[in-house]
N, C-alpha and C positions, 0 to 999 in steps of 0.2 A: 687814690683813684679807685675806679672802680672796674675791676675785669672780671669776664666770665675762664673758667675753669684753660680752658685753651690757652690763654691770657691776649686773648682776644678785649679790645673795651667794650662794656655793653652802653647801646647806645640809644640814649633817652628821647623823647622827645624834644627836650630842650635843645639839646644837641642837632636833631632833625629839621627844626625849626630856626635854631641859629643858621644851618648849612643853606636853607630856603632863603633866608634872608638875605647872605649872600651870593647865592648865584643868580638871584632875580632883582634884588633891589639894591645894596652897597655895593656889587664889585670889589671891595674892600678885602684884600685875600690875607693882608696884615692885622688890622683889625679881625679879621674871622676867626683865624689861628689864635692871635691874643687870646679872644675869649674863649675856644673851642681848650683851650691850656686850663682855664678857671674850670671847665666843667669835668673835663678828662680826668685834670688831678697830676698832669708831667709833661711833657713837652713829646715824649714816645706815647703817650697816648693817643694825646691828642692827635698826633702826625697819623697812627693807626683809624683813629673813629675817621678821619678824615678822607682817607682813603678807601674806607667802606663805606662810608656814603654818596663817593662820588661814581660817574661811571668810569666803568674799567675800560679803557680803547684795547685793551689785550685781552678783554674777554673772547674767547672761542662762541661763535656765531653759532645758532641753531639752526640756517642752512647755510652752510657754504658758496661760496661765488665758483667753488671747484664743484658742484656737483652739476654733471650733465641733466640732471633732468631740468634746468634753469636759463633760459637766457640771459647774458643782459649785456648794455653798453652804456656808452657817455654818450649823452646826444647835447645839442643846442639848437634854441627855437627862439622865435622874436617876443621880449619882452614889453612891456609898456613901453621904455625910456632907453634899452639896451634888449644887450642878446643876454638869455639865458640857460645856465647848464643846470643838466640835470642828471637820475642814472634811470636808464628803462631798464624793465626786466619782465619775462613771460612766461610763461613756459615752454619750455624746448618742442617741435616741429609741433606744436598748436596747427589745426585747421581753423579756417572761417573765422569773424570777427571775433574779437574776444569783450567781454565790460569790462571799463576802465576805472582803476581808485587811480588816488594821488596820494601819494604820503606825507605829513611836512613832518621835518625835523623840530628836534627842539632848541632850544640856545646857545646850543653851541653848533648849529652849522647840520650842511651834508659829510655826518660822517657813518663809520664804518657799520656802527650799530644799525642804521638807521638806513643804511643798505641792506641790509640784513632785514630788517623788517618790511623793508620793499619784497626783498624775495619771498618769505614766509606769504605775504598778501597773493604773487603771480602765482604758488603752489597752491592756491586755494583756488585757478584759475582764470586769473585777471592778466591787463595788460595795464603795470602800476610803472608808475616817473615819481620817481625821489626827486621831486625840484632844490637846487641849492639858492634858496631865496638871500645869502648872500654875494650872486654874481653882481646887483649893481657895485658894489666893493672888492673887486679882483675872486671873488668865492672862496668857502672857507678853508680856511689854516692849516695847518697841523694841530696847531697850541692848541687849545682848550681853551684856556683862560683867552687868549687872546681873539679867539673866534667871539666869544663870549662877550667880551668888553666891546665889537662891532656892531653889535643890535643894534646899540643907542644913536648907531648912526645914521640907522635904514630911518623912508619916507613912510609913516605908515599908511598916505593914500597910494603910492609909488606900489607898496608890497604887497596893497592889495588886488589892484590892477595885473602884477606879474604874475598873483595867484588865478585871475583871471585870462590872461595870456596862458596857462598852465593846461587849464579847463581847454580851451578852443587848440589846445596843441593833441592832447587824448583825444576831443571830441571827434577832430578830421584826420587820426592817425590809421596809416593804411590795417593796422591789424584791430582797432578799434570799435566795438557795435554804437561810438557814439554818445552813447549813453559814460557818462563821468558820476561816482563820487568821490569822496576825499575821508581821511581818517590823519589825525595828526597828534601831539603830544606835547603836553606843557605852550612854548611859544606860538607851536605847530597848530595845538589845539584852539587855543584863540587866531590862529591865523587861517581854519577851516571855518570859524563864524565866519569873518570877516569875507572868503569868501561864498559864504551863503549870501551873505547880504549884499557882495557882487553882483552875485551874476545868479538870473536862473536856472543856467544849460546845465548847474551843478545837481542834481536830482537826489544824492544822500550825500550825508554828515554823521561820523561818527571822533567827532573830538572829544578827547581825553586831558581832562583837569585843566582846559582852555577857558583862558580871559572871556570874559561877557559880551557883545555886540551893545550898544548903548538902546533901549527898550524905545526908542522911538525908531530905531531901524530894524525890528524884526520881524515888523509884516513884511519887508521886501524877503525874505527866507521863502524859500521855491521847493527846497531842499525836505526832502523827511531825516530829522535827529533824530542819532541813538547815544543820546551825552552821558558821559561816562566821569564819575566825580571821586577821590577819596575820601573817605570819612574824617580823617585828621589833616588835612588839607585846610586850614581857616583860612589861609588867606584870598585861595580863588571860591571858596564856599560861601564866602560874603555877597559873593552876586548874583547866585543859584534864586533865592529868592524873586528878585525882582526879572528878571530873564523867565521864570518860570510862570510869572505874573502876566507878560509879555506874548509869551507863545502859548497859556491862554488863550490871552484876548485877541490875537491873532486869530485865532484858528490852524497853529501853524501845527504839522504831522509830525510829532515827538515823542520820545520813550527819555525817561532819565531815570538813570541808577545811581545811587550812593553806596558805594565799597565799605563798607564801616570799618575802623578798623585797621583802615590800611592808609600808606605816607601820598602825599604826592609825588609822582615820579612809581609809582607801585606799577606799569607795566615795563620797565625797564631792567631786563633780568643782568644786566654789567652794572649794575649796583649793588652790591653784598646786600647791603644796610635798610636800601627802602624796594625791593624788590618782592612784590608777596602775588606768589604762584595762580591760590588759588581765582584771588579777585582777576590776578592775568586773563587766567584761563577763561572767566569767565566773561569778562568783558569782549575778551578776543570771539569765544562765540558768540555774541551778540552783535559785532563788526560786522564778520562774515558773514553775518545771517542776515542781516540789511542790505549788506552790495551783492549779495545774490537774490534778492526778493523784488530789489530794488531795480538792477543792473541790466539783467539777464534779460 
């Protein structure tokens, strides 16, 4: 068993690749843990490694809901085929219309971490909506594994249409200046790309390590894009070359950044093993700069 001096197991790239396969492809926890035990050397070390790679639902928020500078509320609005639920947040006491941003969750649904991210964007001077894309299935459950399993039940065209409905909701909101951008992470990054394909009303997109749209759909994108990828994320990065070629051919306004030496989900500060503060801070500054330059 490989351990650090503080008795925590060393997280290898092989372990992270195994975790990525489990959370995005197999969804088979027993198979994942059996394989992780072999890599970690013991059941105890495997359990510790799994905890370090997973997102910690109890991790402290960077911007707590109790912060008086930020207002927030639960909202509902019309979706493609039914009611959508979401988390709306904005600077408390803000006067005048605000530029608007959608924050799209990972494949665990609208959880506390994504609400925290939404508040961080709001703190930069934006009206922010974090939609619950599991709304058609009753909304995000408390159990992370249950939530992850629900994503396979979603209909991709309906999900994209619900993203367009979220843009429409923010564009016409009384607190909005009518200009809407979007950012999202993992599953949410791919969803931002899908929203960009499906509506010209999305003016700016900053997807993080998201799956790429089909090359033939890229000319439909009218938003300015800032694309964030992790250098060690072989699964997602396999689609970069074709996406970039399609963007260039279409004349799309975009910037593409690959953060070397970091893993998929490097922005998620609730994951001890995968979070990379330097990369996350740099990507965040580029994301906020995009929204302030395009949406103000």
